[in-house]
C-alpha positions in Angstrom: 80.7 -12.6 34.5 77.5 -11.9 36.2 75.6 -10.6 33.0 76.9 -13.5 31.1 75.9 -16.1 33.6 72.2 -14.3 33.2 72.2 -14.5 29.8 72.9 -18.3 29.7 70.4 -18.9 32.5 67.7 -17.2 30.2 68.4 -19.0 27.4 68.9 -22.3 29.4 64.9 -21.4 30.2 64.3 -20.7 26.3 66.2 -23.6 24.9 66.1 -26.2 27.4 67.7 -28.5 24.7 70.5 -26.0 23.7 74.0 -25.4 25.3 74.9 -21.6 25.4 78.5 -22.2 25.8 79.2 -24.8 22.8 76.0 -23.7 21.0 75.3 -27.8 20.5 72.0 -29.4 21.2 70.5 -32.5 22.1 69.7 -35.0 19.8 65.8 -35.4 19.9 65.9 -31.4 21.1 63.8 -29.3 18.5 63.6 -25.5 19.9 61.3 -22.8 18.8 63.9 -21.2 16.9 64.9 -24.1 15.0 61.0 -23.6 13.7 61.0 -20.6 13.4 64.1 -20.0 11.3 63.3 -22.7 9.2 59.9 -20.7 8.4 60.9 -17.4 8.9 64.5 -16.1 6.7 66.0 -14.2 8.4 64.5 -14.9 11.9 67.9 -16.5 13.4 69.9 -13.1 13.7 66.9 -10.7 14.7 66.8 -13.1 17.2 70.2 -13.0 18.5 70.5 -9.3 18.4 67.1 -8.2 20.4 68.6 -11.3 23.1 71.9 -9.9 23.3 71.0 -6.2 23.1 68.1 -6.0 25.1 67.6 -9.5 27.1 64.3 -9.6 25.1 63.4 -13.0 23.7 61.4 -12.4 20.9 60.4 -16.0 20.6 58.2 -16.1 23.6 55.8 -13.7 22.0 56.1 -15.4 18.6 55.2 -18.6 20.5 52.3 -17.0 22.1 50.8 -15.4 19.2 50.7 -19.1 17.2 49.1 -20.7 20.2 46.1 -18.2 20.4 46.1 -18.2 16.4 45.9 -21.9 16.8 43.7 -22.0 20.0 41.2 -19.3 17.8 41.1 -21.3 14.9 40.2 -24.5 16.7 37.4 -22.6 18.5 35.9 -21.2 15.4 35.5 -24.8 14.2 34.6 -26.3 17.1 31.5 -23.1 17.4 31.0 -23.7 13.7 30.3 -27.5 14.1 28.6 -26.8 17.5 26.7 -24.3 16.1 25.5 -26.4 12.9 24.6 -29.5 15.5 22.4 -26.7 17.1 20.9 -24.8 14.2 19.9 -28.3 12.7 18.7 -29.9 15.9 17.4 -27.7 18.1 16.6 -24.1 16.3 13.7 -23.6 13.7 13.9 -21.4 11.2 11.4 -19.2 8.7 12.2 -17.5 5.8 10.2 -14.9 3.6 11.4 -13.8 0.4 11.4 -10.1 -0.7 8.8 -10.9 -3.3 5.5 -11.5 -0.6 4.3 -8.9 1.4 4.8 -10.5 4.3 8.5 -9.1 4.0 7.3 -5.5 4.0 5.3 -6.1 7.1 8.1 -7.2 9.0 10.3 -4.4 8.0 8.1 -2.0 9.0 7.1 -4.2 12.5 11.2 -4.2 12.9 11.6 -0.4 11.9 9.2 0.4 14.8 11.8 -2.0 16.8 14.5 -0.5 16.1 13.9 2.9 16.7 12.9 2.3 20.0 16.1 0.1 20.7 19.2 1.0 20.0 21.5 -0.7 17.5 25.0 -0.4 15.9 24.0 -1.3 12.2 20.8 -0.1 10.5 20.3 0.8 7.2 18.5 4.3 6.6 15.7 4.3 4.4 13.6 7.5 3.2 9.9 6.6 3.2 7.3 8.1 1.5 4.1 9.6 3.4 0.9 11.1 2.3 -0.4 14.1 3.3 -2.5 12.6 6.1 0.6 10.4 7.5 2.5 13.7 7.7 -0.4 15.6 9.6 -0.2 13.0 11.9 3.1 13.5 12.9 4.4 15.5 15.7 6.8 17.6 13.9 4.2 18.8 11.1 4.0 22.5 11.9 3.4 24.9 8.8 6.5 26.9 8.1 5.1 30.6 7.3 6.5 33.6 5.7 5.9 37.0 7.4 5.5 40.4 6.2 7.1 43.6 7.0 4.6 44.0 10.1 5.2 41.0 11.2 1.7 39.7 10.1 1.2 36.2 8.3 1.6 36.2 4.8 1.5 33.1 3.0 2.1 29.3 4.0 5.8 27.9 3.0 6.4 24.4 3.0 10.4 25.0 1.8 11.8 22.6 4.7 9.4 20.0 4.2 12.1 17.7 2.7 14.5 18.2 5.6 12.1 17.9 8.5 10.8 14.2 7.2 12.0 11.6 9.7 14.0 8.8 7.9 13.0 5.3 8.3 15.8 2.6 9.9 15.9 -1.1 9.5 18.3 -3.4 10.3 21.4 -3.7 7.8 21.9 -6.6 5.6 23.6 -9.4 7.8 22.9 -11.1 11.5 20.9 -9.4 14.3 19.7 -10.5 17.7 16.7 -9.1 19.3 14.4 -10.3 22.0 10.3 -10.4 21.4 7.9 -11.4 24.6 10.8 -13.1 26.2 11.9 -15.0 23.2 15.5 -14.7 21.5 15.5 -14.2 17.9 18.1 -14.1 14.9 17.7 -12.2 11.7 19.6 -12.7 8.4 19.1 -10.2 6.0 20.9 -11.5 2.6 20.4 -10.6 -1.2 21.1 -12.8 -3.5 20.9 -12.2 -7.5 18.4 -13.3 -9.8 18.2 -14.5 -13.3 15.5 -12.8 -14.7 14.2 -13.3 -18.4 12.9 -9.8 -19.4 11.6 -11.8 -22.8 12.4 -11.4 -26.3 15.8 -12.8 -25.8 16.5 -10.1 -23.2 17.9 -10.9 -19.7 19.2 -9.3 -16.5 20.2 -10.2 -13.0 18.3 -8.5 -10.2 18.7 -8.7 -6.5 16.2 -10.2 -4.1 16.3 -10.1 -0.7 16.0 -13.2 1.8 14.5 -12.5 5.7 15.2 -15.5 7.7 14.2 -15.9 11.3 15.2 -18.3 13.7 14.8 -19.1 17.1 15.9 -21.4 20.1 13.4 -24.6 20.1 11.9 -27.5 18.0 8.6 -25.5 17.1 8.6 -22.8 14.8 5.5 -21.5 16.7 7.7 -18.4 18.4 8.5 -17.5 14.8 4.7 -17.6 13.6 4.0 -15.9 16.4 5.9 -12.9 15.4 4.8 -12.8 12.1 1.4 -12.5 13.0 2.3 -10.0 15.3 4.2 -8.0 12.9 1.3 -8.2 10.5 -1.3 -6.8 12.9 1.3 -4.2 13.8 1.6 -3.0 10.1 -2.7 -3.0 9.7 -3.1 -1.2 13.3 -5.5 1.7 12.3 -6.3 0.1 8.9 -10.2 0.4 9.9 -9.5 4.2 10.1 -7.7 4.1 6.0 -8.4 3.0 2.9 -6.0 0.9 0.9 -5.9 1.3 -2.8 -3.9 -0.7 -4.7 -3.3 -1.3 -8.5 -0.9 -3.8 -10.9 2.8 -4.7 -9.9 4.7 -3.5 -13.0 5.0 -6.2 -15.7 8.8 -7.7 -14.8 7.2 -8.3 -11.2 3.5 -9.7 -11.8 5.1 -12.2 -14.2 5.8 -14.0 -10.7 2.5 -14.4 -10.1 1.3 -14.3 -5.9 0.1 -11.6 -3.8 3.4 -9.1 -4.9 1.2 -9.0 -8.1 -0.3 -6.1 -6.5 1.3 -2.7 -4.7 -0.1 -0.5 -2.9 -0.2 3.1 -4.2 -2.6 5.3 -1.8 -3.6 5.0 1.5 -6.8 7.4 2.6 -8.6 7.5 5.5 -12.4 6.5 5.1 -14.5 8.3 3.7 -17.7 8.7 5.6 -21.0 7.5 3.7 -22.9 10.6 5.0 -20.4 12.6 2.5 -22.0 10.7 -0.7 -24.8 12.4 -2.4 -27.3 9.8 -3.3 -30.4 9.3 -2.0 -30.7 7.7 1.2 -32.7 4.7 0.0 -30.2 3.8 -2.7 -27.5 3.9 -0.4 -29.4 1.4 1.8 -29.9 -1.1 -0.4 -26.3 -1.4 -1.9 -25.2 -1.1 1.6 -27.5 -4.4 2.5 -27.1 -6.2 -0.7 -23.1 -6.0 -0.2 -23.4 -7.0 3.5 -25.4 -10.0 3.1 -22.9 -10.7 0.3 -19.8 -10.5 2.2 -21.4 -13.0 5.2 -19.5 -15.7 5.5 -23.0 -17.9 5.7 -24.0 -16.6 2.2 -20.6 -18.9 0.9 -21.9 -21.6 1.6 -25.0 -21.0 0.2 -24.1 -20.3 -2.6 -21.6 -23.5 -2.5 -24.8 -25.7 -2.0 -26.7 -24.7 -5.1 -24.0 -24.4 -7.1 -23.9 -21.1 -7.7 -20.9 -18.9 -8.5 -20.0 -16.6 -5.4 -19.4 -13.7 -7.3 -21.1 -9.9 -7.1 -20.9 -7.4 -9.5 -21.9 -3.4 -9.5 -22.4 -1.4 -12.3 -22.7 2.3 -11.0 -23.6 4.9 -14.2 -24.7 8.7 -14.6 -23.3 11.6 -15.5 -19.7 12.5 -14.4 -19.4 13.9 -11.3 -22.0 12.2 -9.4 -20.6 10.6 -6.8 -19.7 6.6 -8.5 -16.6 6.3 -7.5 -16.9 8.1 -4.3 -19.7 6.1 -3.4 -17.0 3.1 -4.0 -14.5 4.6 -1.6 -17.0 4.9 1.2 -18.1 1.3 0.8 -14.5 0.3 1.0 -14.5 2.0 4.1 -17.9 0.8 5.8 -16.4 -3.2 4.6 -13.0 -2.7 5.4 -11.8 -3.8 2.4 -9.2 -2.7 0.3 -9.9 -1.2 -3.7 -7.9 -2.8 -6.5 -8.2 -0.4 -9.4 -7.8 -2.0 -12.7 -6.8 0.0 -16.1 -8.0 -2.2 -19.4 -6.4 0.7 -21.1 -2.7 -0.1 -20.0 -0.8 -0.9 -22.9 1.5 -4.1 -20.8 -1.5 -5.9 -19.9 -2.6 -9.1 -21.2 -5.2 -11.2 -20.6 -2.9 -13.9 -19.1 -1.6 -11.4 -16.8 -5.3 -9.9 -15.9 -6.2 -13.4 -15.4 -3.7 -13.8 -13.0 -4.2 -10.7 -11.3 -7.6 -11.8 -10.4 -6.5 -14.9 -9.4 -4.2 -13.1 -6.8 -7.0 -11.2 -5.3 -7.4 -11.3 -1.5 -10.3 -13.8 -0.2 -12.5 -10.5 0.0 -12.0 -7.1 -1.5 -13.3 -4.7 -4.1 -12.2 -4.5 -7.6 -13.1 -1.3 -9.7 -13.3 -0.9 -13.3 -13.4 2.9 -14.1 -15.1 4.2 -17.5 -15.6 0.6 -18.4 -17.5 2.2 -21.6 -13.5 3.8 -22.5 -11.7 0.5 -22.1 -12.2 0.3 -26.1 -13.5 -3.6 -25.8 -15.2 -4.3 -29.0 -16.8 -7.7 -30.0 -14.7 -9.4 -32.7 -16.6 -10.6 -35.9 -17.5 -13.8 -36.1 -17.7 -16.0 -38.8 -21.4 -15.6 -39.4 -21.2 -12.1 -39.9 -18.5 -12.7 -42.8 -20.5 -15.0 -44.4 -23.7 -12.7 -44.4 -21.8 -9.6 -45.7 -22.8 -9.4 -49.6 -20.3 -11.2 -52.6 -18.4 -8.6 -54.6 -20.2 -9.6 -57.7 -23.9 -8.6 -56.5 -23.5 -5.4 -56.4 -23.2 -2.5 -59.4 -20.2 -1.0 -60.2 -20.5 2.2 -57.8 -21.1 -0.1 -55.1 -18.5 -2.3 -55.7 -16.2 0.6 -55.4 -17.4 1.9 -52.2 -17.6 -1.7 -50.5 -14.1 -2.2 -51.5 -12.9 0.9 -50.0 -14.9 0.0 -46.9 -13.2 -3.1 -46.9 -9.8 -1.8 -47.4 -10.4 0.7 -44.7 -11.6 -1.9 -42.4 -8.3 -4.1 -42.9 -6.3 -1.3 -42.6 -7.4 -0.3 -39.3 -7.7 -3.9 -37.9 -4.7 -4.8 -35.2 -2.4 -7.4 -36.5 -2.7 -10.6 -34.4 0.9 -9.7 -32.4 -0.8 -6.6 -31.5 -4.5 -8.4 -30.3 -2.8 -10.2 -28.0 -1.5 -7.2 -26.1 -4.8 -5.7 -25.6 -8.0 -7.3 -23.7 -10.5 -8.2 -25.4 -14.4 -8.3 -24.8 -14.2 -11.9 -24.6 -11.4 -12.1 -22.5 -12.9 -9.9 -19.6 -15.9 -11.9 -19.4 -13.8 -15.4 -19.3 -12.1 -13.4 -16.1 -15.0 -12.0 -14.7 -17.4 -15.4 -14.4 -15.3 -17.7 -16.6 -14.4 -21.3 -14.9 -11.5 -20.3 -13.4 -12.7 -16.6 -12.4 -12.3 -15.7 -8.7 -14.8 -15.9 -6.1 -15.2 -13.8 -3.0 -14.4 -10.5 -4.7 -16.8 -7.3 -5.1 -16.4 -5.8 -8.6 -17.6 -2.6 -9.4 -17.8 -1.2 -12.9 -18.3 2.6 -13.2 -19.2 4.1 -16.7 -20.8 7.6 -18.1 -22.5 5.8 -21.0 -24.4 2.6 -20.3 -25.9 2.5 -23.3 -22.4 1.9 -25.2 -22.0 -1.3 -23.0 -21.9 -4.5 -24.9 -25.1 -6.6 -23.3 -23.1 -9.6 -22.7 -20.7 -7.7 -19.8 -23.9 -6.4 -18.0 -25.8 -10.1 -18.2 -27.2 -11.0 -14.8 -24.4 -13.1 -13.3 -21.8 -10.6 -14.4 -23.7 -7.5 -13.3 -26.0 -8.3 -10.6 -27.0 -4.9 -8.9 -27.3 -1.9 -10.8 -27.4 1.8 -9.3 -28.0 5.0 -11.4 -26.7 8.0 -10.4 -27.8 11.4 -11.5 -27.6 15.4 -11.2 -28.2 16.9 -7.9 -31.7 17.3 -6.6 -32.8 20.1 -4.6 -32.8 18.0 -1.2 -29.2 17.0 -2.0 -27.8 20.5 -2.7 -29.2 21.8 1.0 -27.3 18.6 2.5 -24.1 19.4 0.2 -24.5 23.0 1.5 -25.1 22.4 5.3 -22.0 19.5 5.6 -19.4 21.8 3.9 -20.5 24.9 6.5 -21.1 22.8 9.2 -18.6 23.9 12.4 -15.1 22.1 12.0 -14.3 19.3 14.7 -11.0 19.7 16.2 -7.8 18.6 14.1 -8.1 14.8 14.4 -5.2 12.5 14.1 -5.3 8.8 13.6 -3.8 6.5 16.0 -2.5 3.1 16.3 -5.0 0.9 18.2 -5.5 -2.8 19.0 -8.0 -4.3 16.2 -9.5 -6.1 19.1 -10.9 -2.7 20.5 -10.7 -0.2 17.9 -13.0 -2.5 15.2 -16.7 -1.6 15.0 -18.9 -4.8 14.4 -20.7 -4.4 11.4 -24.3 -4.6 10.8 -25.4 -8.4 9.6 -29.0 -8.4 8.5 -30.5 -11.5 8.9 -33.7 -12.5 7.1 -34.9 -14.5 9.9 -34.3 -11.4 12.1 -34.7 -8.4 10.5 -36.8 -8.1 6.9 -35.9 -4.8 5.1 -38.6 -3.3 2.8 -38.4 -1.1 0.0 -39.1 2.2 2.0 -35.9 2.1 4.4 -37.6 0.5 7.1 -36.8 -3.1 8.8 -38.8 -5.8 11.0 -37.1 -7.0 13.8 -39.1 -9.2 16.8 -42.3 -7.6 15.2 -41.3 -3.6 15.5 -40.6 -1.1 12.9 -37.4 1.0 13.0 -35.6 3.2 10.6 -32.5 1.9 8.6 -29.6 4.2 8.6 -26.1 3.7 6.6 -23.3 2.4 9.1 -20.9 5.3 9.8 -17.6 4.6 8.3 -15.2 3.6 11.5 -12.4 5.8 12.2 -10.3 5.8 15.5 -8.9 9.2 16.7 -7.9 11.5 19.4 -8.7 15.4 19.3 -5.2 17.5 19.1 -5.7 20.9 21.3 -4.5 23.5 19.7 -1.6 24.2 21.8 -0.1 21.0 20.4 -1.0 21.7 16.9 2.1 23.9 16.7 3.1 27.4 17.1 4.2 30.5 15.0 5.6 33.5 15.8 3.8 36.7 15.4 4.9 40.6 16.4 7.7 38.6 18.2 5.2 36.3 20.7 4.2 32.5 19.9 0.6 32.4 18.6 -1.1 29.3 17.7 -1.3 28.1 13.9 -5.0 26.8 13.8 -6.7 29.8 11.4 -9.8 29.5 13.2 -13.0 30.4 10.5 -14.5 33.8 11.7 -17.6 33.8 9.2 -18.8 30.5 10.7 -18.8 31.0 14.2 -21.3 34.1 13.8 -24.3 31.8 11.8 -26.3 29.6 14.2 -27.5 26.2 13.3 -30.9 27.4 12.7 -29.4 30.3 10.3 -27.3 28.0 8.3 -30.3 25.8 7.8 -32.1 29.3 6.1 -29.5 29.7 3.9 -29.2 26.1 2.6 -32.8 25.9 2.0 -32.4 29.6 -0.2 -29.2 28.2 -1.6 -31.1 25.0 -3.0 -33.7 27.0 -4.0 -31.7 28.9 -6.8 -30.4 26.2 -8.6 -32.6 24.0 -10.7 -33.4 19.9 -9.9 -30.9 17.7 -11.9 -29.1 20.1 -13.6 -25.7 20.3 -12.0 -23.8 17.7 -10.8 -22.9 17.4 -7.1 -18.9 17.5 -8.5 -20.1 21.1 -9.7 -22.0 22.3 -6.9 -18.8 21.3 -4.5 -16.4 23.5 -6.6 -18.3 26.1 -6.3 -18.8 25.9 -2.6 -14.8 25.3 -2.3 -13.8 28.5 -3.5 -16.0 29.9 -0.9 -15.7 27.9 1.6 -15.5 30.1 4.6 -18.3 32.2 3.7 -21.4 30.7 3.4 -23.3 34.1 2.8 -21.2 34.9 -0.2 -21.8 31.7 -1.6 -25.4 32.8 -1.2 -25.1 35.8 -2.6 -23.0 34.6 -6.1 -24.8 31.3 -6.4 -27.3 33.2 -9.1 -24.8 34.7 -11.2 -23.1 31.1 -11.2 -26.4 29.5 -11.9 -26.8 32.0 -15.3 -23.0 31.8 -16.3 -23.1 27.9 -15.9 -26.8 27.4 -17.9 -25.1 30.0 -20.8 -22.1 27.6 -21.0 -24.3 24.3 -21.0 -26.5 25.6 -23.5 -23.9 26.2 -25.9 -22.2 22.9 -25.1 -18.7 24.9 -24.2 -16.4 23.5 -21.8 -14.6 26.5 -20.2 -16.6 29.1 -17.5 -16.1 32.4 -17.2 -17.8 32.6 -13.7 -16.6 30.4 -11.0 
């Protein structure tokens, strides 16, 4: 009886409107059990079985679960409404597309942030690094193999890929982070983009959208974050030269700064390593420095002169034309945009778009312009001046017809002409009405006599620099630079642009007047102008930090110290360099040929002096015979 009374009391608590003894309920009472039996078939027998067998009312648990689910739904809906109101009225956001270079700046900055801060949702990427970047990493130590006696034999980099550290970036989705006291929300999303490939073909490609948002009614914090990311991306840029080339055809069709892609990043080349007459170096440096001065742009505009500058570097192969271009880019902190006019997919319209999307100040390099196949198309007057067919004899008539037939056979069709770059198209792009201003155009050639006169006229080429084979003075400088004492290993470090940027010399006509002999007058005093050094920020790494290797069971430093150079004093090196230069004729060998000879003997200057006579005889014999392969190296 007590058990039955307890069950009845429990039923009355669960279903207050029900009468457990007669199974009736009030006319207005609707129990949860009735509702559950209506929507869940078979719920009644299960409920009675659990209630009478174990004394457990499952209706209470089900009711609690339904209440929690409804509460979650209501909370989510309420949160969505509140979030929408806050986002629309009290949050600011900026969206960046993956087709813009700012996207890469932000991803690199976030990769650096998430390398320091922990996160549970990341995306791993394999970064591509150059030899210079690997050399600056702490993990870059040379792997070696040893022989039976434990002596070092050969370097081995078989584990180089295994030691390469991946880059971690935020995964696709939403992320939150703090930066300088501001709370930011990051959303990465991929969207499908319909891309028409031309010729009736099309494809869907994924494009990523990166959205940054923060609390407030202004976007200033986000703008500062993006500017900080750009500054972080370009840290140490004053010690590097960036080389860019046109993007693939399917990317450059959309225009913008994404039309150019970075293909290499190299340490700045010091100007003193360029084998060229000092006066010519100073002449080019002063001319470019004056041209890049912001006041020069206003001077050009006030006089209606297009603000453009073109240079032609001409001379034999291996004389330093491209080297001077790289050194100039390092001195003035400019990126190099390399364009190949022989690329089959490059059209005149795309080349014009590439020039339009150049940065405000940069160097555009057109190498070997004489091999670009720029041919002036015959005009109507040339065709009218051609002799008529009936004015010649039978023999001449046949020869003329044969020549005309061969000419027509070799001519490209109109469709094929549209795929290449014509001379008139290049001229319009260089100095046409819609041509880009502010850039420094550098054209190099080994055969200036092959260039069209219209291409190198003033206004398109404003400064011509002649390069020649090495003189004995230049050979001596090249020898001394090759065998000078090595500095400790340097590592490029990231530093703020404000503290590491070195002021470039600015030559103002009112204060400094350069003379033809390399002198300048300032405040009535004459002094010698010297080419500015390439700005670089570096820190020395001691041999202990450069990694260790095991030899005979003992750890030794992995730096291989030159033994022969340490025995040579500076005065002796000058004497050897003088003797070496006297054995090489003037203006016969290019600096590249001499440097190639010295590189094979880069640690033994005495050996280079002993073997240079045999090398000169062999090279002179090869040049006299017109050969290309040398037997003496």
